[in-house]
C-alpha positions as CSV (number, residue, x, y, z in Angstrom):
1,M,9.8,9.6,-12.4
2,M,8.4,7.6,-9.8
3,N,7.8,3.8,-10.8
4,K,4.4,3.0,-10.3
5,S,5.5,0.4,-7.5
6,W,5.8,3.4,-5.2
7,I,3.1,4.5,-5.7
8,Y,1.5,1.6,-5.0
9,V,3.1,1.7,-1.5
10,V,1.6,4.5,-0.4
11,L,-1.7,3.4,-1.4
12,T,-1.7,1.2,0.6
13,S,0.4,2.5,3.5
14,L,-2.6,5.3,3.6
15,F,-5.2,2.3,3.1
16,E,-3.6,0.4,6.1
17,L,-4.3,3.5,8.1
18,L,-7.7,4.1,6.7
19,W,-9.2,0.9,7.6
20,I,-7.2,1.2,11.3
21,F,-9.1,4.7,11.6
22,G,-12.3,2.7,10.8
23,F,-11.9,0.0,13.1
24,N,-11.5,3.1,16.3
25,T,-14.5,4.8,14.9
26,A,-16.7,2.1,13.4
27,S,-20.8,2.2,15.1
28,T,-22.8,0.9,12.4
29,W,-23.0,-2.0,9.7
30,W,-22.2,0.5,6.6
31,H,-18.7,1.8,8.6
32,W,-17.8,-2.0,8.5
33,V,-18.7,-2.6,5.0
34,L,-16.2,0.4,4.2
35,I,-13.7,-1.0,6.5
36,I,-13.7,-4.3,4.6
37,S,-13.6,-2.3,1.4
38,A,-10.3,-0.4,2.3
39,I,-9.2,-3.4,3.4
40,L,-9.3,-5.6,0.5
41,L,-8.3,-2.2,-1.4
42,D,-4.8,-2.5,0.7
43,L,-4.7,-5.9,-0.4
44,H,-4.5,-5.2,-3.4
45,F,-2.2,-2.2,-3.2
46,L,0.2,-4.2,-1.3
47,T,0.1,-7.1,-3.6
48,K,0.4,-4.9,-6.5
49,A,4.1,-3.0,-4.9
50,C,5.3,-6.2,-4.6
51,E,5.4,-7.1,-8.3
52,G,7.7,-4.2,-8.9
53,L,10.0,-4.0,-5.5
54,P,11.7,-6.7,-3.6
55,T,8.9,-7.7,-0.9
56,G,11.4,-7.2,1.8
57,T,11.0,-3.2,1.1
58,V,7.9,-2.9,0.3
59,Y,7.0,-4.9,3.8
60,A,9.5,-2.7,6.0
61,I,7.9,0.5,4.5
62,F,4.3,-0.8,5.0
63,A,5.0,-2.1,8.4
64,A,6.7,1.5,9.4
65,A,4.4,3.2,7.5
66,G,1.5,1.3,9.7
67,T,3.3,1.1,12.9
68,V,4.4,5.1,13.0
69,G,0.7,6.4,11.2
70,T,-0.9,4.7,13.8
71,A,0.8,5.9,16.7
72,L,0.6,9.1,15.2
73,M,-3.2,9.1,14.5
74,D,-3.2,7.7,18.3
75,I,-1.9,10.8,19.3
76,Y,-3.0,13.1,17.5
77,I,-6.7,12.4,16.6
78,F,-7.7,9.8,19.7
79,G,-6.0,11.9,22.6
80,G,-3.1,9.4,23.4
81,S,0.1,11.0,24.8
82,L,3.0,11.7,23.6
83,S,7.2,10.9,25.1
84,I,10.6,10.9,24.1
85,E,10.6,7.4,24.4
86,K,7.7,6.6,21.1
87,I,9.1,10.0,19.3
88,F,12.9,7.2,19.6
89,F,11.2,4.5,18.3
90,M,9.6,6.5,15.3
91,F,12.7,7.2,14.5
92,L,14.3,4.6,14.9
93,L,11.3,2.9,12.6
94,V,12.0,5.6,9.8
95,V,15.5,5.2,10.1
96,G,15.5,0.9,9.7
97,V,13.2,1.3,6.3
98,I,15.4,3.8,4.8
99,G,18.2,1.8,5.7
100,L,16.8,-1.4,3.9
101,K,15.9,0.7,1.2
102,L,20.1,2.2,0.6
103,F,20.8,-1.3,1.1
104,D,19.3,-3.4,-0.9
105,H,20.6,-4.2,-3.8
106,P,19.5,-7.3,-5.8
107,E,21.5,-10.0,-6.3
108,T,22.6,-11.3,-9.4
109,T,21.6,-14.9,-10.0
110,S,23.4,-16.7,-12.3
111,A,20.4,-17.0,-14.8
112,S,20.5,-13.0,-15.2
113,K,24.0,-13.3,-16.1
114,E,23.6,-15.7,-18.4
115,V,21.1,-13.5,-20.6
116,H,23.6,-10.8,-19.9
117,S,26.5,-12.9,-21.5
């Protein structure tokens, strides 16, 4: 079963893309109300994710998802260009996030050693 914190990581990444999309399309005051609401929800989900997972891991995924998602949104929704260089660097970001997750071993502190002794 998926840890609830990972659900928050997915939600914060999605809400980040939602408000970034809103920045590009907002044209009335109520659009900005929705954008501000999305930002507040995004920060809430980000905070909840950091409660159960290492902050560095959460932020790396959040930043990579936002960067890759924004680049893809620019290409597929707003008519931006796609190049081999863009693909390479998006791939590099994803590999970096996966690497961080694979090698994220919480260090054992002396306090947790004492508890287990």
